[in-house]
Structures are given as C-alpha cells and as structure tokens.
C-alpha positions in Angstrom: 31.9 171.2 139.5 29.4 172.0 142.2 27.6 174.8 144.0 29.6 176.5 146.8 28.0 177.1 150.1 27.4 180.8 150.8 29.2 181.1 154.2 32.1 182.9 155.7 33.3 186.5 155.3 31.3 188.8 153.1 34.0 188.6 150.4 33.8 184.8 150.3 30.0 185.0 150.3 30.0 187.4 147.3 32.5 185.1 145.5 30.4 182.0 146.2 27.2 183.8 145.0 29.0 184.9 141.8 30.5 181.5 141.2 27.1 179.8 141.8 25.4 182.1 139.3 28.0 181.5 136.6 28.0 177.7 137.4 24.2 177.5 137.0 24.3 179.6 133.8 26.9 177.3 132.3 24.8 174.3 133.2 21.9 175.7 131.3 24.1 176.7 128.4 25.5 173.1 128.2 21.9 171.7 128.2 21.0 174.0 125.4 24.1 173.1 123.4 23.5 169.4 123.9 19.9 169.8 122.8 20.9 171.7 119.7 23.5 169.1 118.9 21.1 166.2 119.2 17.9 167.6 117.7 16.7 168.8 114.3 16.2 172.5 114.3 13.0 172.5 112.2 11.1 169.7 113.9 12.7 169.3 117.3 12.9 165.5 116.6 16.2 163.8 117.2 18.6 164.3 114.3 20.4 161.7 112.1 23.5 161.7 114.4 21.3 160.9 117.4 19.5 158.2 115.4 22.7 156.5 114.5 24.0 156.6 118.2 20.8 155.2 119.6 20.6 152.5 116.9 24.1 151.3 117.6 23.3 151.1 121.3 20.2 149.0 120.6 21.9 146.9 118.0 24.5 145.8 120.6 22.0 145.4 123.4 19.7 142.7 124.5 16.4 144.6 124.2 14.0 143.9 121.3 13.1 146.9 119.2 11.4 147.9 116.0 12.5 150.3 113.3 9.8 152.4 111.6 10.6 154.4 108.5 8.2 157.2 107.4 8.5 159.3 104.3 6.4 162.4 103.3 5.7 161.6 99.6 4.6 165.0 98.4 7.1 167.1 100.3 9.0 168.1 97.1 5.7 169.0 95.3 4.6 171.1 98.3 8.0 172.9 98.4 8.0 173.5 94.6 4.3 174.6 94.4 3.9 176.6 97.6 7.5 177.5 98.7 9.7 176.3 101.4 7.8 178.0 104.3 4.7 176.0 103.3 6.7 172.9 102.4 8.2 172.8 105.9 4.8 172.7 107.5 4.1 169.0 106.5 7.5 168.0 107.8 6.9 169.7 111.2 3.4 168.3 111.4 4.6 164.7 110.6 7.2 165.0 113.4 4.5 166.2 115.8 2.1 163.3 114.8 4.9 160.8 115.2 5.5 162.1 118.7 1.8 161.6 119.5 1.5 158.2 117.9 4.5 156.6 119.6 5.3 156.3 123.3 7.6 158.6 125.2 10.2 155.8 125.5 10.4 155.6 121.7 12.9 157.7 119.7 11.4 159.8 116.9 14.2 161.0 114.5 14.3 163.1 111.4 16.9 161.4 109.2 16.6 163.3 106.0 14.6 166.2 104.4 11.3 164.4 104.5 12.3 161.1 106.0 11.8 160.0 109.6 12.7 157.0 111.6 11.3 155.7 114.9 13.1 153.3 117.2 10.4 151.7 119.1 11.9 150.2 122.3 10.7 147.0 124.0 7.9 146.8 121.4 6.2 143.8 120.0 4.6 143.7 116.6 1.1 144.4 118.0 2.3 147.6 119.7 4.0 148.7 116.5 0.9 148.0 114.4 -1.2 149.9 117.0 1.1 153.0 116.9 1.2 152.9 113.1 -2.7 152.7 113.0 -2.8 155.6 115.5 -0.5 157.6 113.2 -2.7 156.8 110.2 -5.8 158.1 112.0 -3.9 161.3 113.1 -2.7 161.9 109.6 -6.2 161.3 108.1 -7.6 163.9 110.5 -4.9 166.4 109.7 -5.1 165.8 105.9 -8.8 166.5 105.9 -8.1 170.1 107.1 -5.3 170.8 104.6 -5.4 172.7 101.3 -3.1 170.3 99.5 -2.9 166.5 100.0 0.2 165.0 101.7 0.9 161.4 101.2 2.8 159.5 103.8 4.3 156.0 103.5 5.4 153.9 106.4 7.3 150.7 106.7 8.7 148.8 109.7 10.9 145.9 110.6 11.1 144.0 113.9 14.4 143.1 115.5 12.7 140.9 118.0 14.5 137.6 118.4 16.5 138.0 115.2 20.2 138.6 114.8 20.2 141.5 112.3 22.6 144.4 111.9 21.2 147.9 112.1 21.8 148.3 108.4 19.9 145.1 107.6 17.0 146.2 109.8 17.0 149.7 108.2 17.0 148.2 104.7 14.1 145.9 105.6 12.0 148.8 107.0 13.0 151.0 104.1 12.0 148.3 101.6 8.6 147.9 103.4 8.1 151.7 103.2 8.9 151.8 99.5 6.4 148.9 98.9 3.8 150.9 100.8 4.7 154.0 98.7 4.2 152.1 95.5 0.8 150.8 96.6 -0.5 154.3 97.6 1.0 156.3 94.7 -2.3 158.0 94.0 -3.8 157.9 97.5 -4.0 160.9 99.8 -3.1 159.1 103.0 -2.2 155.4 103.5 0.0 153.8 106.0 0.7 150.1 106.3 
C-alpha cells in the first residue's frame, strides 16, 4: 500500500522500481475508475448516484444547504429537430454554466436526461438568489448566440433551519421549478 524505497542490491532496486511503477499506475487507474463511477459521461457533472449520496450526507448533517433544480425545457425539441449530437450541446452547455454560476464548494449534478440539481452548501437565500441570477445572465448571453432557443426553468428550496427530509426538499424545489416552467412557457430564457 505504499512506495518502496529503492535501496539494497540491484535485484531489490529493480523490484522496487517495478513495484513502484505498477503501484502508481494502479493509483491513477483507481482515480479514473472512481471519477467515471461518480460523474456523468456527457457533462462531467456529478451523476444521480453521487447526488443521492451527497444529499443523504447533508440531510443527516448540521449544515444548512439549498437544493436547486434546473430543467432544459426544449431539450426534446432540439433532439427531435436537430438530432442527438446537437441536442446534447444544450445539456453540456447548461452543465458548464451551472459550474460557472455556483461556487466550487457546491455540487452540480446531472440527475436525468435534461435535469440538473445543485446542492449549495452553507448557502443562505441571498447567495442562492445571486447564483441563480448569475446563471440567468450566463444563459441569456449564451442563448443570444444560438440558432435555436433553449428555455431553462429553475426552482430552489432552502433547508436552512427547517427539518425536512431530502425527498421533501427535492419536491419543494421541483414544484418551484415547474411553477417557473409554467410561467415561462413561451419565453426564450427565464429563471426564477
């Protein structure tokens, strides 16, 4: 489980060098396997399994957090109209924009085909609103450059000071996202 010192007779030194090389290669392979198991292949965001693990940790912990749910409204239309290669682009871009809008200590996860969740750690409502506004601005800049409109709906729920299960928090954020989606049915970009 550790690097051998390269000392002693030539045969032992060769053995230690070989072992150390294999050991380091295995360490890198394990990192790669762990990354692939925890991340979505298309977006490199955390995957649904990671989301559920992180959420259960925060649900049991003492830290306040917020859950933000984001849905790419016109994902199916883009897929059907332009094909999957083009349809994947909005999903990848939204993942990238979420990474830019939220802090490095927050967890951006792809939880479905066109659905994302962010667990914002140690966040108050003002910080969440600021990140959502930053996301709105980034999306508006991106949408202005695209051939086809992509509508994004966002909802969030704060755990701060409340005793809610992860499922209840998710349902509250999801309901807020669907209210937002209904309000922006014909808008190009709107996030609340």
